[in-house]
C-alpha positions in Angstrom: 110.6 116.5 85.5 114.1 115.8 86.7 113.0 115.8 90.3 110.3 113.2 89.5 113.1 111.0 88.1 115.1 111.4 91.2 112.2 110.5 93.4 111.5 107.4 91.3 115.1 106.3 91.5 115.1 106.9 95.3 111.9 104.8 95.7 113.3 102.0 93.5 116.5 101.9 95.5 114.5 101.9 98.7 112.4 99.0 97.5 115.5 97.1 96.4 117.0 97.6 99.9 113.8 96.4 101.7 113.6 93.4 99.4 117.2 92.5 100.1 116.6 92.9 103.8 113.6 90.5 103.6 115.7 87.9 101.8 118.4 88.2 104.4 115.9 87.8 107.2 114.4 84.7 105.6 117.9 83.2 105.3 118.6 83.9 108.9 115.5 82.1 110.0 113.4 85.1 111.1 109.8 83.8 110.9 108.2 86.6 109.0 104.8 85.3 107.8 104.7 82.8 110.7 104.4 85.1 113.6 101.7 84.7 116.3 98.8 86.6 114.9 99.3 85.4 111.4 96.3 83.3 110.5 96.3 80.2 108.2 93.0 78.5 107.2 93.4 75.1 105.5 90.5 73.0 104.3 90.8 70.4 101.6 92.5 72.1 98.6 92.0 75.6 99.9 94.7 77.5 101.9 94.0 81.1 103.0 96.8 83.0 104.7 96.2 86.3 106.5 99.6 87.6 107.8 98.1 90.2 110.2 101.0 90.4 112.7 103.6 90.5 109.9 101.8 93.3 108.1 101.5 95.4 111.3 105.2 94.9 112.1 106.4 95.7 108.6 104.0 98.7 108.5 105.5 100.1 111.7 109.1 99.6 110.6 108.5 101.1 107.1 106.6 104.1 108.7 109.6 104.8 110.9 112.1 104.5 108.0 110.1 106.7 105.7 109.6 109.4 108.4 113.4 109.4 109.0 114.0 109.6 105.3 111.5 112.5 104.9 113.2 114.4 107.7 116.6 113.8 106.2 115.6 115.0 102.7 114.2 118.3 104.1 
């Protein structure tokens, strides 16, 4: 049960770091959510946002980070 607690703490710390990184990127003016390939549909009172390019970019970055972390923990 102690190893589960360690994994949850590690995951929480990782999420905290990723959130902090996203806040810093927003302050520096990096246009996450407004990349080419992010679709916005507006009609009347309806706005639908599909951040396809941002999702793919974040997925690739997180995959690399998690693979490095998994190799480091072995």
